C-alpha positions, 0 to 999 in steps of 0.5 A: 479445473484451475481456481484463480484467487480474487483480483487484488483491490489496488484502489483500496491499497491506494486509499489506505496509503492516502489515509495513513499519510493524511492521519499523520498530516504529511504532505507528499514532500514529507512522506517522500523525505521520510521514505526516500521515494520521489514525490512524483512516485507518491502522487502517481501511486495515490492517483492510480497511475502506477502500482509501485514495486514491493521495494516501494511499498516496503519503504512506505510501510517503514516511513509510516510505521505500519507493518507491511502485512497490515498495509497490504491487507487492503488488497483483500478488500471485499474478499477474505484473505488466505487463511494462515496455516501452520507449516 
């Protein structure tokens, strides 16, 4: 029997991006300039038209001075993330 993980909450991830951008009072243009991403890409991510790549989210985390693992924690909204193991 295969046990699949819960689906990631991409809506929560998009909302976290919007929250972080708003907390800094940055426009799409400001975040685009700081991240090196296109303004259109940012709009499409926040509006749910695309999810973006890992490279995109890495650039956003750096631009927003937010650790990538904290940003991605939103993906586990509504369920427990996997436990860290020593190994």
